[in-house]
N, CA, C and O atoms as a GROMACS GRO file, in nm:
protein
  400
    1MET      N    1   0.083  -0.110  -0.002
    1MET     CA    2  -0.002   0.001  -0.003
    1MET      C    3   0.092   0.120  -0.001
    1MET      O    4   0.189   0.125   0.074
    2LYS      N    5   0.058   0.218  -0.088
    2LYS     CA    6   0.140   0.340  -0.092
    2LYS      C    7   0.072   0.447  -0.016
    2LYS      O    8  -0.048   0.468  -0.032
    3PHE      N    9   0.147   0.517   0.066
    3PHE     CA   10   0.099   0.621   0.152
    3PHE      C   11   0.151   0.754   0.104
    3PHE      O   12   0.254   0.764   0.038
    4SER      N   13   0.075   0.860   0.140
    4SER     CA   14   0.119   0.994   0.111
    4SER      C   15   0.226   1.023   0.218
    4SER      O   16   0.240   0.949   0.315
    5GLU      N   17   0.300   1.131   0.197
    5GLU     CA   18   0.406   1.174   0.287
    5GLU      C   19   0.344   1.200   0.424
    5GLU      O   20   0.402   1.163   0.526
    6PHE      N   21   0.223   1.265   0.427
    6PHE     CA   22   0.148   1.298   0.554
    6PHE      C   23   0.120   1.166   0.626
    6PHE      O   24   0.155   1.148   0.743
    7ASP      N   25   0.055   1.074   0.552
    7ASP     CA   26   0.011   0.943   0.614
    7ASP      C   27   0.135   0.870   0.671
    7ASP      O   28   0.127   0.810   0.778
    8GLN      N   29   0.251   0.876   0.598
    8GLN     CA   30   0.369   0.806   0.643
    8GLN      C   31   0.423   0.869   0.772
    8GLN      O   32   0.471   0.800   0.862
    9THR      N   33   0.413   0.999   0.776
    9THR     CA   34   0.460   1.074   0.900
    9THR      C   35   0.372   1.035   1.021
    9THR      O   36   0.423   1.012   1.131
   10VAL      N   37   0.244   1.027   0.999
   10VAL     CA   38   0.153   0.988   1.106
   10VAL      C   39   0.178   0.846   1.150
   10VAL      O   40   0.184   0.816   1.269
   11ILE      N   41   0.195   0.754   1.051
   11ILE     CA   42   0.224   0.614   1.085
   11ILE      C   43   0.358   0.605   1.159
   11ILE      O   44   0.367   0.529   1.256
   12ASP      N   45   0.458   0.675   1.122
   12ASP     CA   46   0.584   0.679   1.194
   12ASP      C   47   0.571   0.725   1.334
   12ASP      O   48   0.635   0.668   1.422
   13MET      N   49   0.490   0.829   1.360
   13MET     CA   50   0.465   0.880   1.494
   13MET      C   51   0.388   0.772   1.579
   13MET      O   52   0.420   0.745   1.694
   14LEU      N   53   0.285   0.714   1.514
   14LEU     CA   54   0.210   0.608   1.585
   14LEU      C   55   0.294   0.493   1.623
   14LEU      O   56   0.272   0.428   1.725
   15ARG      N   57   0.391   0.466   1.539
   15ARG     CA   58   0.486   0.340   1.572
   15ARG      C   59   0.587   0.385   1.685
   15ARG      O   60   0.616   0.307   1.776
   16ASP      N   61   0.636   0.507   1.678
   16ASP     CA   62   0.741   0.542   1.770
   16ASP      C   63   0.696   0.605   1.900
   16ASP      O   64   0.778   0.617   1.991
   17ASP      N   65   0.570   0.647   1.914
   17ASP     CA   66   0.533   0.720   2.031
   17ASP      C   67   0.396   0.675   2.081
   17ASP      O   68   0.293   0.720   2.032
   18ARG      N   69   0.399   0.583   2.182
   18ARG     CA   70   0.283   0.519   2.231
   18ARG      C   71   0.182   0.618   2.279
   18ARG      O   72   0.062   0.608   2.252
   19ALA      N   73   0.236   0.722   2.357
   19ALA     CA   74   0.139   0.826   2.411
   19ALA      C   75   0.067   0.897   2.295
   19ALA      O   76  -0.052   0.928   2.302
   20PHE      N   77   0.145   0.923   2.187
   20PHE     CA   78   0.074   0.988   2.071
   20PHE      C   79  -0.035   0.892   2.016
   20PHE      O   80  -0.147   0.933   1.985
   21ALA      N   81   0.001   0.768   2.005
   21ALA     CA   82  -0.092   0.668   1.952
   21ALA      C   83  -0.222   0.663   2.034
   21ALA      O   84  -0.330   0.656   1.976
   22VAL      N   85  -0.212   0.666   2.164
   22VAL     CA   86  -0.327   0.664   2.250
   22VAL      C   87  -0.408   0.786   2.234
   22VAL      O   88  -0.530   0.776   2.220
   23GLU      N   89  -0.350   0.904   2.234
   23GLU     CA   90  -0.424   1.030   2.211
   23GLU      C   91  -0.480   1.037   2.080
   23GLU      O   92  -0.592   1.085   2.065
   24TYR      N   93  -0.409   0.991   1.974
   24TYR     CA   94  -0.466   0.992   1.835
   24TYR      C   95  -0.592   0.910   1.824
   24TYR      O   96  -0.688   0.951   1.759
   25LEU      N   97  -0.592   0.793   1.886
   25LEU     CA   98  -0.708   0.708   1.880
   25LEU      C   99  -0.810   0.753   1.971
   25LEU      O  100  -0.928   0.730   1.943
   26LYS      N  101  -0.777   0.819   2.083
   26LYS     CA  102  -0.875   0.872   2.174
   26LYS      C  103  -0.953   0.982   2.102
   26LYS      O  104  -1.076   0.985   2.111
   27GLU      N  105  -0.887   1.068   2.031
   27GLU     CA  106  -0.960   1.182   1.955
   27GLU      C  107  -1.052   1.123   1.846
   27GLU      O  108  -1.161   1.176   1.823
   28ALA      N  109  -1.006   1.010   1.777
   28ALA     CA  110  -1.087   0.948   1.682
   28ALA      C  111  -1.207   0.885   1.746
   28ALA      O  112  -1.316   0.891   1.688
   29PHE      N  113  -1.195   0.825   1.866
   29PHE     CA  114  -1.304   0.761   1.934
   29PHE      C  115  -1.407   0.869   1.981
   29PHE      O  116  -1.528   0.850   1.968
   30ILE      N  117  -1.355   0.979   2.034
   30ILE     CA  118  -1.453   1.086   2.080
   30ILE      C  119  -1.523   1.136   1.961
   30ILE      O  120  -1.640   1.171   1.972
   31GLY      N  121  -1.458   1.143   1.842
   31GLY     CA  122  -1.523   1.194   1.725
   31GLY      C  123  -1.627   1.103   1.658
   31GLY      O  124  -1.687   1.139   1.557
   32LEU      N  125  -1.647   0.977   1.722
   32LEU     CA  126  -1.749   0.888   1.663
   32LEU      C  127  -1.890   0.944   1.656
   32LEU      O  128  -1.974   0.896   1.581
   33ASP      N  129  -1.913   1.048   1.738
   33ASP     CA  130  -2.046   1.111   1.740
   33ASP      C  131  -2.072   1.202   1.625
   33ASP      O  132  -2.188   1.238   1.602
   34SER      N  133  -1.968   1.241   1.549
   34SER     CA  134  -1.983   1.339   1.437
   34SER      C  135  -2.029   1.256   1.314
   34SER      O  136  -2.021   1.133   1.313
   35ASP      N  137  -2.077   1.327   1.210
   35ASP     CA  138  -2.133   1.275   1.099
   35ASP      C  139  -2.035   1.178   1.026
   35ASP      O  140  -2.078   1.074   0.977
   36ASP      N  141  -1.907   1.210   1.020
   36ASP     CA  142  -1.808   1.118   0.957
   36ASP      C  143  -1.723   1.054   1.057
   36ASP      O  144  -1.613   1.009   1.024
   37GLY      N  145  -1.765   1.045   1.176
   37GLY     CA  146  -1.686   0.991   1.284
   37GLY      C  147  -1.647   0.844   1.266
   37GLY      O  148  -1.537   0.804   1.306
   38GLU      N  149  -1.737   0.764   1.206
   38GLU     CA  150  -1.692   0.616   1.191
   38GLU      C  151  -1.587   0.602   1.088
   38GLU      O  152  -1.498   0.517   1.099
   39ALA      N  153  -1.594   0.686   0.982
   39ALA     CA  154  -1.490   0.684   0.881
   39ALA      C  155  -1.355   0.729   0.936
   39ALA      O  156  -1.252   0.672   0.902
   40VAL      N  157  -1.356   0.832   1.021
   40VAL     CA  158  -1.235   0.879   1.079
   40VAL      C  159  -1.174   0.783   1.176
   40VAL      O  160  -1.052   0.770   1.186
   41PHE      N  161  -1.264   0.713   1.250
   41PHE     CA  162  -1.208   0.610   1.345
   41PHE      C  163  -1.154   0.495   1.273
   41PHE      O  164  -1.054   0.440   1.318
   42LEU      N  165  -1.211   0.451   1.162
   42LEU     CA  166  -1.154   0.344   1.082
   42LEU      C  167  -1.024   0.378   1.018
   42LEU      O  168  -0.934   0.296   1.007
   43ILE      N  169  -1.014   0.504   0.973
   43ILE     CA  170  -0.879   0.547   0.918
   43ILE      C  171  -0.773   0.538   1.031
   43ILE      O  172  -0.662   0.489   1.010
   44ALA      N  173  -0.812   0.588   1.155
   44ALA     CA  174  -0.718   0.591   1.260
   44ALA      C  175  -0.676   0.448   1.295
   44ALA      O  176  -0.558   0.422   1.318
   45MET      N  177  -0.772   0.356   1.298
   45MET     CA  178  -0.741   0.217   1.328
   45MET      C  179  -0.648   0.155   1.214
   45MET      O  180  -0.555   0.079   1.243
   46ARG      N  181  -0.676   0.188   1.093
   46ARG     CA  182  -0.591   0.135   0.983
   46ARG      C  183  -0.450   0.187   0.994
   46ARG      O  184  -0.353   0.113   0.978
   47ARG      N  185  -0.439   0.317   1.022
   47ARG     CA  186  -0.303   0.373   1.036
   47ARG      C  187  -0.227   0.307   1.157
   47ARG      O  188  -0.109   0.275   1.146
   48LEU      N  189  -0.299   0.287   1.272
   48LEU     CA  190  -0.242   0.216   1.382
   48LEU      C  191  -0.194   0.078   1.349
   48LEU      O  192  -0.085   0.037   1.388
   49VAL      N  193  -0.277   0.006   1.278
   49VAL     CA  194  -0.236  -0.134   1.241
   49VAL      C  195  -0.114  -0.132   1.154
   49VAL      O  196  -0.021  -0.211   1.174
   50GLU      N  197  -0.112  -0.043   1.055
   50GLU     CA  198   0.009  -0.023   0.968
   50GLU      C  199   0.131   0.013   1.058
   50GLU      O  200   0.240  -0.042   1.042
   51ALA      N  201   0.110   0.102   1.147
   51ALA     CA  202   0.229   0.142   1.230
   51ALA      C  203   0.285   0.030   1.322
   51ALA      O  204   0.404   0.025   1.349
   52ARG      N  205   0.195  -0.059   1.368
   52ARG     CA  206   0.228  -0.156   1.468
   52ARG      C  207   0.265  -0.284   1.408
   52ARG      O  208   0.270  -0.381   1.483
   53GLY      N  209   0.291  -0.298   1.280
   53GLY     CA  210   0.333  -0.424   1.225
   53GLY      C  211   0.265  -0.463   1.089
   53GLY      O  212   0.314  -0.551   1.017
   54GLY      N  213   0.157  -0.400   1.058
   54GLY     CA  214   0.087  -0.429   0.937
   54GLY      C  215  -0.025  -0.528   0.963
   54GLY      O  216  -0.038  -0.589   1.069
   55PHE      N  217  -0.108  -0.539   0.854
   55PHE     CA  218  -0.231  -0.622   0.863
   55PHE      C  219  -0.202  -0.769   0.897
   55PHE      O  220  -0.276  -0.829   0.975
   56ALA      N  221  -0.101  -0.826   0.841
   56ALA     CA  222  -0.074  -0.969   0.863
   56ALA      C  223  -0.030  -0.994   1.008
   56ALA      O  224  -0.080  -1.083   1.076
   57GLU      N  225   0.061  -0.915   1.051
   57GLU     CA  226   0.108  -0.935   1.194
   57GLU      C  227   0.005  -0.904   1.296
   57GLU      O  228  -0.005  -0.975   1.396
   58ILE      N  229  -0.074  -0.797   1.276
   58ILE     CA  230  -0.175  -0.762   1.377
   58ILE      C  231  -0.292  -0.867   1.372
   58ILE      O  232  -0.346  -0.906   1.476
   59ALA      N  233  -0.327  -0.911   1.252
   59ALA     CA  234  -0.435  -1.012   1.242
   59ALA      C  235  -0.394  -1.141   1.312
   59ALA      O  236  -0.475  -1.202   1.381
   60ARG      N  237  -0.273  -1.181   1.296
   60ARG     CA  238  -0.213  -1.299   1.372
   60ARG      C  239  -0.222  -1.277   1.519
   60ARG      O  240  -0.269  -1.363   1.593
   61ALA      N  241  -0.176  -1.159   1.566
   61ALA     CA  242  -0.173  -1.134   1.708
   61ALA      C  243  -0.322  -1.129   1.767
   61ALA      O  244  -0.347  -1.168   1.881
   62ALA      N  245  -0.415  -1.082   1.686
   62ALA     CA  246  -0.550  -1.064   1.730
   62ALA      C  247  -0.633  -1.189   1.705
   62ALA      O  248  -0.751  -1.194   1.737
   63ASN      N  249  -0.565  -1.295   1.645
   63ASN     CA  250  -0.633  -1.415   1.618
   63ASN      C  251  -0.749  -1.402   1.518
   63ASN      O  252  -0.856  -1.462   1.531
   64LEU      N  253  -0.718  -1.312   1.408
   64LEU     CA  254  -0.812  -1.283   1.308
   64LEU      C  255  -0.758  -1.315   1.176
   64LEU      O  256  -0.635  -1.317   1.162
   65ASN      N  257  -0.837  -1.341   1.077
   65ASN     CA  258  -0.789  -1.360   0.942
   65ASN      C  259  -0.744  -1.230   0.885
   65ASN      O  260  -0.811  -1.130   0.911
   66ARG      N  261  -0.639  -1.220   0.809
   66ARG     CA  262  -0.586  -1.098   0.752
   66ARG      C  263  -0.692  -1.033   0.668
   66ARG      O  264  -0.728  -0.917   0.689
   67GLU      N  265  -0.743  -1.111   0.572
   67GLU     CA  266  -0.849  -1.049   0.479
   67GLU      C  267  -0.970  -0.993   0.562
   67GLU      O  268  -1.020  -0.884   0.533
   68THR      N  269  -1.013  -1.069   0.663
   68THR     CA  270  -1.128  -1.018   0.747
   68THR      C  271  -1.085  -0.889   0.816
   68THR      O  272  -1.165  -0.796   0.825
   69LEU      N  273  -0.969  -0.880   0.862
   69LEU     CA  274  -0.921  -0.757   0.930
   69LEU      C  275  -0.916  -0.639   0.831
   69LEU      O  276  -0.956  -0.527   0.863
   70TYR      N  277  -0.869  -0.667   0.718
   70TYR     CA  278  -0.854  -0.565   0.613
   70TYR      C  279  -0.996  -0.513   0.580
   70TYR      O  280  -1.021  -0.393   0.580
   71ARG      N  281  -1.090  -0.607   0.553
   71ARG     CA  282  -1.232  -0.568   0.518
   71ARG      C  283  -1.300  -0.494   0.632
   71ARG      O  284  -1.374  -0.399   0.609
   72THR      N  285  -1.275  -0.538   0.755
   72THR     CA  286  -1.333  -0.483   0.881
   72THR      C  287  -1.293  -0.337   0.892
   72THR      O  288  -1.376  -0.254   0.928
   73LEU      N  289  -1.172  -0.302   0.862
   73LEU     CA  290  -1.122  -0.168   0.877
   73LEU      C  291  -1.124  -0.085   0.747
   73LEU      O  292  -1.067   0.024   0.741
   74SER      N  293  -1.193  -0.140   0.641
   74SER     CA  294  -1.201  -0.067   0.518
   74SER      C  295  -1.306   0.046   0.528
   74SER      O  296  -1.376   0.051   0.629
   75GLU      N  297  -1.320   0.129   0.437
   75GLU     CA  298  -1.420   0.238   0.437
   75GLU      C  299  -1.560   0.192   0.467
   75GLU      O  300  -1.636   0.264   0.531
   76ARG      N  301  -1.595   0.077   0.423
   76ARG     CA  302  -1.723   0.018   0.444
   76ARG      C  303  -1.732  -0.075   0.560
   76ARG      O  304  -1.837  -0.134   0.584
   77GLY      N  305  -1.623  -0.088   0.632
   77GLY     CA  306  -1.613  -0.172   0.746
   77GLY      C  307  -1.710  -0.136   0.858
   77GLY      O  308  -1.752  -0.021   0.872
   78ASN      N  309  -1.744  -0.235   0.935
   78ASN     CA  310  -1.835  -0.218   1.052
   78ASN      C  311  -1.789  -0.315   1.160
   78ASN      O  312  -1.856  -0.414   1.188
   79PRO      N  313  -1.673  -0.285   1.223
   79PRO     CA  314  -1.618  -0.381   1.318
   79PRO      C  315  -1.706  -0.388   1.440
   79PRO      O  316  -1.766  -0.290   1.483
   80THR      N  317  -1.710  -0.509   1.493
   80THR     CA  318  -1.777  -0.530   1.615
   80THR      C  319  -1.695  -0.476   1.733
   80THR      O  320  -1.579  -0.440   1.715
   81ILE      N  321  -1.750  -0.470   1.848
   81ILE     CA  322  -1.685  -0.430   1.969
   81ILE      C  323  -1.570  -0.532   2.002
   81ILE      O  324  -1.461  -0.496   2.046
   82LYS      N  325  -1.606  -0.663   1.977
   82LYS     CA  326  -1.513  -0.776   2.004
   82LYS      C  327  -1.396  -0.760   1.920
   82LYS      O  328  -1.283  -0.767   1.969
   83THR      N  329  -1.416  -0.739   1.789
   83THR     CA  330  -1.300  -0.721   1.690
   83THR      C  331  -1.220  -0.606   1.717
   83THR      O  332  -1.098  -0.609   1.708
   84THR      N  333  -1.292  -0.492   1.754
   84THR     CA  334  -1.211  -0.370   1.782
   84THR      C  335  -1.127  -0.393   1.906
   84THR      O  336  -1.011  -0.352   1.908
   85LYS      N  337  -1.180  -0.456   2.010
   85LYS     CA  338  -1.103  -0.484   2.132
   85LYS      C  339  -0.980  -0.582   2.097
   85LYS      O  340  -0.870  -0.561   2.148
   86LYS      N  341  -0.999  -0.682   2.013
   86LYS     CA  342  -0.891  -0.770   1.977
   86LYS      C  343  -0.776  -0.686   1.904
   86LYS      O  344  -0.658  -0.704   1.931
   87VAL      N  345  -0.816  -0.604   1.817
   87VAL     CA  346  -0.722  -0.524   1.739
   87VAL      C  347  -0.647  -0.427   1.834
   87VAL      O  348  -0.525  -0.413   1.828
   88LEU      N  349  -0.720  -0.365   1.918
   88LEU     CA  350  -0.658  -0.268   2.007
   88LEU      C  351  -0.560  -0.345   2.099
   88LEU      O  352  -0.446  -0.301   2.118
   89HIS      N  353  -0.601  -0.457   2.155
   89HIS     CA  354  -0.505  -0.531   2.238
   89HIS      C  355  -0.382  -0.578   2.161
   89HIS      O  356  -0.270  -0.580   2.213
   90ALA      N  357  -0.407  -0.617   2.035
   90ALA     CA  358  -0.287  -0.663   1.951
   90ALA      C  359  -0.191  -0.547   1.926
   90ALA      O  360  -0.073  -0.571   1.903
   91VAL      N  361  -0.239  -0.419   1.929
   91VAL     CA  362  -0.142  -0.303   1.907
   91VAL      C  363  -0.103  -0.251   2.040
   91VAL      O  364  -0.032  -0.151   2.045
   92GLY      N  365  -0.145  -0.311   2.149
   92GLY     CA  366  -0.099  -0.267   2.279
   92GLY      C  367  -0.178  -0.155   2.346
   92GLY      O  368  -0.126  -0.089   2.436
   93ILE      N  369  -0.299  -0.134   2.304
   93ILE     CA  370  -0.389  -0.033   2.360
   93ILE      C  371  -0.516  -0.091   2.416
   93ILE      O  372  -0.567  -0.189   2.361
   94HIS      N  373  -0.567  -0.040   2.517
   94HIS     CA  374  -0.692  -0.084   2.580
   94HIS      C  375  -0.798   0.018   2.564
   94HIS      O  376  -0.774   0.138   2.557
   95PHE      N  377  -0.931  -0.040   2.558
   95PHE     CA  378  -1.046   0.057   2.550
   95PHE      C  379  -1.042   0.162   2.656
   95PHE      O  380  -1.072   0.278   2.627
   96SER      N  381  -1.006   0.127   2.779
   96SER     CA  382  -1.012   0.220   2.888
   96SER      C  383  -0.914   0.333   2.862
   96SER      O  384  -0.935   0.438   2.921
   97GLU      N  385  -0.812   0.324   2.782
   97GLU     CA  386  -0.725   0.430   2.753
   97GLU      C  387  -0.783   0.532   2.651
   97GLU      O  388  -0.746   0.649   2.651
   98ILE      N  389  -0.873   0.486   2.568
   98ILE     CA  390  -0.925   0.578   2.464
   98ILE      C  391  -1.066   0.621   2.494
   98ILE      O  392  -1.117   0.713   2.430
   99ALA      N  393  -1.136   0.552   2.594
   99ALA     CA  394  -1.270   0.588   2.624
   99ALA      C  395  -1.278   0.666   2.751
   99ALA      O  396  -1.386   0.712   2.788
  100GLY      N  397  -1.170   0.682   2.815
  100GLY     CA  398  -1.165   0.746   2.946
  100GLY      C  399  -1.167   0.888   2.952
  100GLY      O  400  -1.163   0.946   3.061
   0.00000   0.00000   0.00000
């Protein structure tokens, strides 16, 4: 997957700075109430997955199929709470950190 320079910068920051990753995802989570909130949250989750090892590695860590994870976090994705929790745990973040 090819990323823009901006996307790559964000992904690098998400990989290198855990506190930034938590705050980034927290803002996306808070924004779920807005009209485009779900799309923004899915983008944030995709970037975090890319930053923390990519879809294959995170799918394996979350005990999910890579294709399923990719579809779940796509623009039309609709992840369950259970799947979201598995992905968050696989990238080292807990719901309590982003929902608090």
